[in-house]
N, CA, C and O atoms as a printed pandas DataFrame, in Angstrom:
     atom_number atom_name residue_name chain_id  residue_number  x_coord  y_coord  z_coord
0              1         N          MET        A               1   90.157   77.621   60.564
1              2        CA          MET        A               1   88.852   77.356   60.050
2              3         C          MET        A               1   87.910   77.226   61.237
3              4         O          MET        A               1   88.227   76.570   62.229
4              5         N          LEU        A               2   86.752   77.859   61.125
5              6        CA          LEU        A               2   85.759   77.787   62.204
6              7         C          LEU        A               2   85.081   76.425   62.236
7              8         O          LEU        A               2   84.988   75.731   61.225
8              9         N          ASP        A               3   84.614   76.065   63.419
9             10        CA          ASP        A               3   83.913   74.791   63.577
10            11         C          ASP        A               3   82.711   74.684   62.639
11            12         O          ASP        A               3   82.428   73.608   62.113
12            13         N          SER        A               4   82.011   75.785   62.431
13            14        CA          SER        A               4   80.837   75.764   61.548
14            15         C          SER        A               4   81.226   75.509   60.094
15            16         O          SER        A               4   80.489   74.849   59.361
16            17         N          GLU        A               5   82.374   76.028   59.676
17            18        CA          GLU        A               5   82.851   75.795   58.315
18            19         C          GLU        A               5   83.273   74.343   58.133
19            20         O          GLU        A               5   82.989   73.733   57.102
20            21         N          LEU        A               6   83.954   73.791   59.140
21            22        CA          LEU        A               6   84.376   72.399   59.098
22            23         C          LEU        A               6   83.163   71.479   59.069
23            24         O          LEU        A               6   83.152   70.481   58.349
24            25         N          ALA        A               7   82.152   71.812   59.846
25            26        CA          ALA        A               7   80.920   71.023   59.864
26            27         C          ALA        A               7   80.258   71.027   58.485
27            28         O          ALA        A               7   79.770   69.996   58.021
28            29         N          ARG        A               8   80.247   72.184   57.841
29            30        CA          ARG        A               8   79.672   72.285   56.504
30            31         C          ARG        A               8   80.418   71.386   55.514
31            32         O          ARG        A               8   79.799   70.749   54.662
32            33         N          LEU        A               9   81.750   71.337   55.628
33            34        CA          LEU        A               9   82.553   70.483   54.747
34            35         C          LEU        A               9   82.199   69.008   54.910
35            36         O          LEU        A               9   82.165   68.254   53.938
36            37         N          TYR        A              10   81.937   68.608   56.157
37            38        CA          TYR        A              10   81.634   67.210   56.455
38            39         C          TYR        A              10   80.133   66.908   56.472
39            40         O          TYR        A              10   79.727   65.783   56.762
40            41         N          HIS        A              11   79.320   67.905   56.163
41            42        CA          HIS        A              11   77.860   67.748   56.104
42            43         C          HIS        A              11   77.275   67.236   57.423
43            44         O          HIS        A              11   76.441   66.332   57.449
44            45         N          VAL        A              12   77.738   67.842   58.508
45            46        CA          VAL        A              12   77.218   67.525   59.842
46            47         C          VAL        A              12   76.894   68.827   60.558
47            48         O          VAL        A              12   77.272   69.903   60.097
48            49         N          GLU        A              13   76.196   68.732   61.682
49            50        CA          GLU        A              13   75.920   69.905   62.496
50            51         C          GLU        A              13   77.188   70.314   63.244
51            52         O          GLU        A              13   78.025   69.473   63.574
52            53         N          THR        A              14   77.315   71.592   63.502
53            54        CA          THR        A              14   78.475   72.111   64.226
54            55         C          THR        A              14   78.620   71.428   65.576
55            56         O          THR        A              14   79.737   71.144   66.010
56            57         N          LYS        A              15   77.509   71.163   66.241
57            58        CA          LYS        A              15   77.601   70.536   67.562
58            59         C          LYS        A              15   78.234   69.145   67.486
59            60         O          LYS        A              15   78.826   68.689   68.464
60            61         N          ARG        A              16   78.120   68.472   66.355
61            62        CA          ARG        A              16   78.743   67.143   66.208
62            63         C          ARG        A              16   80.261   67.264   66.133
63            64         O          ARG        A              16   80.981   66.423   66.671
64            65         N          ILE        A              17   80.747   68.305   65.469
65            66        CA          ILE        A              17   82.195   68.546   65.422
66            67         C          ILE        A              17   82.709   68.804   66.829
67            68         O          ILE        A              17   83.717   68.230   67.241
68            69         N          ASN        A              18   82.018   69.667   67.565
69            70        CA          ASN        A              18   82.450   70.006   68.925
70            71         C          ASN        A              18   82.330   68.827   69.880
71            72         O          ASN        A              18   83.140   68.695   70.798
72            73         N          GLU        A              19   81.342   67.975   69.681
73            74        CA          GLU        A              19   81.226   66.759   70.493
74            75         C          GLU        A              19   82.412   65.836   70.233
75            76         O          GLU        A              19   82.966   65.247   71.162
76            77         N          ALA        A              20   82.793   65.714   68.971
77            78        CA          ALA        A              20   83.924   64.850   68.616
78            79         C          ALA        A              20   85.208   65.340   69.280
79            80         O          ALA        A              20   86.006   64.541   69.770
80            81         N          VAL        A              21   85.401   66.653   69.295
81            82        CA          VAL        A              21   86.585   67.212   69.954
82            83         C          VAL        A              21   86.516   66.950   71.454
83            84         O          VAL        A              21   87.493   66.510   72.059
84            85         N          LYS        A              22   85.365   67.220   72.048
85            86        CA          LYS        A              22   85.205   67.034   73.495
86            87         C          LYS        A              22   85.440   65.573   73.901
87            88         O          LYS        A              22   86.043   65.302   74.940
88            89         N          ASN        A              23   84.964   64.645   73.082
89            90        CA          ASN        A              23   85.101   63.224   73.394
90            91         C          ASN        A              23   86.484   62.666   73.072
91            92         O          ASN        A              23   86.817   61.555   73.486
92            93         N          ASN        A              24   87.287   63.427   72.339
93            94        CA          ASN        A              24   88.633   62.987   71.944
94            95         C          ASN        A              24   89.642   64.111   72.150
95            96         O          ASN        A              24   90.495   64.347   71.294
96            97         N          ILE        A              25   89.547   64.795   73.270
97            98        CA          ILE        A              25   90.342   65.994   73.511
98            99         C          ILE        A              25   91.843   65.737   73.388
99           100         O          ILE        A              25   92.585   66.642   73.006
100          101         N          GLU        A              26   92.304   64.539   73.699
101          102        CA          GLU        A              26   93.735   64.240   73.610
102          103         C          GLU        A              26   94.232   64.278   72.159
103          104         O          GLU        A              26   95.432   64.425   71.924
104          105         N          LYS        A              27   93.336   64.150   71.202
105          106        CA          LYS        A              27   93.707   64.215   69.780
106          107         C          LYS        A              27   93.706   65.635   69.231
107          108         O          LYS        A              27   94.083   65.861   68.081
108          109         N          PHE        A              28   93.281   66.591   70.055
109          110        CA          PHE        A              28   93.175   67.976   69.611
110          111         C          PHE        A              28   93.919   68.914   70.554
111          112         O          PHE        A              28   93.289   69.685   71.278
112          113         N          PRO        A              29   95.256   68.858   70.557
113          114        CA          PRO        A              29   96.004   69.792   71.416
114          115         C          PRO        A              29   95.733   71.237   70.988
115          116         O          PRO        A              29   95.263   71.486   69.878
116          117         N          GLU        A              30   96.029   72.168   71.865
117          118        CA          GLU        A              30   95.701   73.569   71.631
118          119         C          GLU        A              30   96.323   74.119   70.346
119          120         O          GLU        A              30   95.785   75.064   69.768
120          121         N          ARG        A              31   97.419   73.564   69.894
121          122        CA          ARG        A              31   98.016   74.071   68.652
122          123         C          ARG        A              31   97.197   73.661   67.426
123          124         O          ARG        A              31   97.405   74.212   66.345
124          125         N          PHE        A              32   96.280   72.716   67.568
125          126        CA          PHE        A              32   95.426   72.278   66.474
126          127         C          PHE        A              32   94.006   72.815   66.568
127          128         O          PHE        A              32   93.335   72.989   65.550
128          129         N          SER        A              33   93.550   73.076   67.781
129          130        CA          SER        A              33   92.155   73.465   67.980
130          131         C          SER        A              33   92.032   74.267   69.268
131          132         O          SER        A              33   92.555   73.870   70.309
132          133         N          PHE        A              34   91.334   75.405   69.191
133          134        CA          PHE        A              34   91.152   76.227   70.386
134          135         C          PHE        A              34   89.871   77.024   70.264
135          136         O          PHE        A              34   89.330   77.188   69.170
136          137         N          LEU        A              35   89.385   77.520   71.401
137          138        CA          LEU        A              35   88.174   78.332   71.427
138          139         C          LEU        A              35   88.536   79.797   71.290
139          140         O          LEU        A              35   89.530   80.256   71.852
140          141         N          LEU        A              36   87.728   80.529   70.541
141          142        CA          LEU        A              36   87.920   81.977   70.434
142          143         C          LEU        A              36   87.558   82.627   71.758
143          144         O          LEU        A              36   86.662   82.157   72.460
144          145         N          THR        A              37   88.245   83.697   72.098
145          146        CA          THR        A              37   87.890   84.471   73.280
146          147         C          THR        A              37   86.640   85.286   72.963
147          148         O          THR        A              37   86.245   85.401   71.803
148          149         N          ASN        A              38   86.019   85.851   73.998
149          150        CA          ASN        A              38   84.846   86.703   73.776
150          151         C          ASN        A              38   85.183   87.877   72.867
151          152         O          ASN        A              38   84.398   88.228   71.986
152          153         N          GLU        A              39   86.340   88.483   73.077
153          154        CA          GLU        A              39   86.764   89.618   72.259
154          155         C          GLU        A              39   86.939   89.209   70.795
155          156         O          GLU        A              39   86.522   89.932   69.890
156          157         N          GLU        A              40   87.553   88.054   70.568
157          158        CA          GLU        A              40   87.742   87.564   69.196
158          159         C          GLU        A              40   86.407   87.259   68.526
159          160         O          GLU        A              40   86.227   87.525   67.338
160          161         N          THR        A              41   85.477   86.703   69.287
161          162        CA          THR        A              41   84.154   86.394   68.750
162          163         C          THR        A              41   83.424   87.668   68.353
163          164         O          THR        A              41   82.822   87.727   67.281
164          165         N          ILE        A              42   83.471   88.677   69.194
165          166        CA          ILE        A              42   82.823   89.956   68.886
166          167         C          ILE        A              42   83.457   90.582   67.648
167          168         O          ILE        A              42   82.754   91.105   66.784
168          169         N          ASN        A              43   84.776   90.529   67.564
169          170        CA          ASN        A              43   85.488   91.071   66.416
170          171         C          ASN        A              43   85.106   90.323   65.143
171          172         O          ASN        A              43   84.904   90.940   64.097
172          173         N          LEU        A              44   85.007   89.022   65.225
173          174        CA          LEU        A              44   84.625   88.214   64.063
174          175         C          LEU        A              44   83.211   88.557   63.605
175          176         O          LEU        A              44   82.966   88.706   62.407
176          177         N          ARG        A              45   82.287   88.683   64.544
177          178        CA          ARG        A              45   80.909   89.038   64.199
178          179         C          ARG        A              45   80.836   90.392   63.509
179          180         O          ARG        A              45   80.097   90.563   62.540
180          181         N          SER        A              46   81.608   91.358   64.014
181          182        CA          SER        A              46   81.552   92.701   63.431
182          183         C          SER        A              46   82.157   92.729   62.035
183          184         O          SER        A              46   81.699   93.494   61.186
184          185         N          LYS        A              47   83.168   91.920   61.777
185          186        CA          LYS        A              47   83.803   91.900   60.465
186          187         C          LYS        A              47   82.950   91.205   59.411
187          188         O          LYS        A              47   82.987   91.583   58.241
188          189         N          PHE        A              48   82.195   90.209   59.806
189          190        CA          PHE        A              48   81.437   89.427   58.841
190          191         C          PHE        A              48   79.936   89.629   58.947
191          192         O          PHE        A              48   79.165   88.915   58.307
192          193         N          SER        A              49   79.519   90.593   59.748
193          194        CA          SER        A              49   78.094   90.911   59.907
194          195         C          SER        A              49   77.259   89.690   60.257
195          196         O          SER        A              49   76.148   89.527   59.752
196          197         N          THR        A              50   77.784   88.841   61.113
197          198        CA          THR        A              50   77.003   87.694   61.551
198          199         C          THR        A              50   75.996   88.143   62.589
199          200         O          THR        A              50   76.146   89.204   63.196
200          201         N          SER        A              51   74.987   87.347   62.787
201          202        CA          SER        A              51   73.940   87.735   63.724
202          203         C          SER        A              51   74.435   87.691   65.154
203          204         O          SER        A              51   75.380   86.972   65.478
204          205         N          SER        A              52   73.796   88.456   65.993
205          206        CA          SER        A              52   74.135   88.472   67.409
206          207         C          SER        A              52   73.001   87.831   68.195
207          208         O          SER        A              52   71.903   87.645   67.671
208          209         N          LEU        A              53   73.265   87.500   69.430
209          210        CA          LEU        A              53   72.236   86.901   70.268
210          211         C          LEU        A              53   71.084   87.864   70.505
211          212         O          LEU        A              53   69.941   87.436   70.668
212          213         N          ASN        A              54   71.373   89.161   70.525
213          214        CA          ASN        A              54   70.327   90.147   70.776
214          215         C          ASN        A              54   69.307   90.222   69.640
215          216         O          ASN        A              54   68.162   90.619   69.853
216          217         N          ASN        A              55   69.719   89.847   68.456
217          218        CA          ASN        A              55   68.839   89.913   67.287
218          219         C          ASN        A              55   68.368   88.532   66.846
219          220         O          ASN        A              55   68.031   88.337   65.678
220          221         N          HIS        A              56   68.342   87.592   67.752
221          222        CA          HIS        A              56   67.943   86.211   67.484
222          223         C          HIS        A              56   68.959   85.526   66.576
223          224         O          HIS        A              56   69.426   86.109   65.598
224          225         N          GLY        A              57   69.282   84.331   66.898
225          226        CA          GLY        A              57   70.244   83.584   66.115
226          227         C          GLY        A              57   71.655   83.818   66.612
227          228         O          GLY        A              57   71.857   84.397   67.680
228          229         N          GLY        A              58   72.618   83.373   65.849
229          230        CA          GLY        A              58   74.021   83.513   66.237
230          231         C          GLY        A              58   74.456   82.385   67.147
231          232         O          GLY        A              58   73.637   81.587   67.604
232          233         N          ASN        A              59   75.743   82.324   67.406
233          234        CA          ASN        A              59   76.282   81.285   68.273
234          235         C          ASN        A              59   76.055   81.630   69.733
235          236         O          ASN        A              59   76.229   82.778   70.142
236          237         N          ARG        A              60   75.673   80.649   70.505
237          238        CA          ARG        A              60   75.510   80.844   71.936
238          239         C          ARG        A              60   76.801   80.515   72.687
239          240         O          ARG        A              60   76.954   80.873   73.855
240          241         N          TYR        A              61   77.721   79.837   72.015
241          242        CA          TYR        A              61   78.977   79.443   72.615
242          243         C          TYR        A              61   80.123   79.965   71.766
243          244         O          TYR        A              61   79.942   80.295   70.594
244          245         N          ALA        A              62   81.291   80.035   72.363
245          246        CA          ALA        A              62   82.470   80.471   71.618
246          247         C          ALA        A              62   82.743   79.482   70.492
247          248         O          ALA        A              62   82.616   78.271   70.669
248          249         N          SER        A              63   83.116   80.007   69.348
249          250        CA          SER        A              63   83.446   79.152   68.210
250          251         C          SER        A              63   84.788   78.485   68.434
251          252         O          SER        A              63   85.709   79.080   68.994
252          253         N          ARG        A              64   84.886   77.261   67.995
253          254        CA          ARG        A              64   86.156   76.547   68.028
254          255         C          ARG        A              64   86.828   76.796   66.688
255          256         O          ARG        A              64   86.172   76.816   65.646
256          257         N          VAL        A              65   88.133   76.984   66.723
257          258        CA          VAL        A              65   88.914   77.232   65.524
258          259         C          VAL        A              65   89.895   76.080   65.356
259          260         O          VAL        A              65   90.502   75.611   66.319
260          261         N          PHE        A              66   90.036   75.638   64.118
261          262        CA          PHE        A              66   90.960   74.555   63.800
262          263         C          PHE        A              66   92.067   75.104   62.909
263          264         O          PHE        A              66   91.804   75.856   61.970
264          265         N          THR        A              67   93.303   74.724   63.207
265          266        CA          THR        A              67   94.416   75.139   62.379
266          267         C          THR        A              67   94.554   74.160   61.220
267          268         O          THR        A              67   93.939   73.094   61.229
268          269         N          GLU        A              68   95.348   74.513   60.240
269          270        CA          GLU        A              68   95.472   73.656   59.068
270          271         C          GLU        A              68   96.098   72.303   59.392
271          272         O          GLU        A              68   95.859   71.336   58.669
272          273         N          GLN        A              69   96.891   72.206   60.458
273          274        CA          GLN        A              69   97.507   70.930   60.809
274          275         C          GLN        A              69   96.458   69.867   61.085
275          276         O          GLN        A              69   96.625   68.722   60.666
276          277         N          VAL        A              70   95.393   70.213   61.769
277          278        CA          VAL        A              70   94.383   69.215   62.107
278          279         C          VAL        A              70   93.640   68.755   60.858
279          280         O          VAL        A              70   93.154   67.624   60.818
280          281         N          LEU        A              71   93.544   69.587   59.857
281          282        CA          LEU        A              71   92.846   69.227   58.634
282          283         C          LEU        A              71   93.637   68.246   57.797
283          284         O          LEU        A              71   93.075   67.585   56.923
284          285         N          LYS        A              72   94.941   68.138   58.051
285          286        CA          LYS        A              72   95.785   67.210   57.313
286          287         C          LYS        A              72   95.800   65.824   57.920
287          288         O          LYS        A              72   96.310   64.883   57.312
288          289         N          ILE        A              73   95.249   65.690   59.108
289          290        CA          ILE        A              73   95.269   64.396   59.818
290          291         C          ILE        A              73   94.347   63.423   59.134
291          292         O          ILE        A              73   94.220   62.280   59.574
């Protein structure tokens, strides 16, 4: 699940989810949460027709992805 989707579920801004991870990194090992690579981000944008930085909008940073294990915590 993308950080933006998780933020929507909790009714917070995406940056708040990422701040929580950054401030509690020991609770989010790589098997639970990781950043998409540039290639993965480009692939995701092309599959879902999300906006790009060149056309205003879009993510300026790599999206964080959460596995289902972290959602069960």
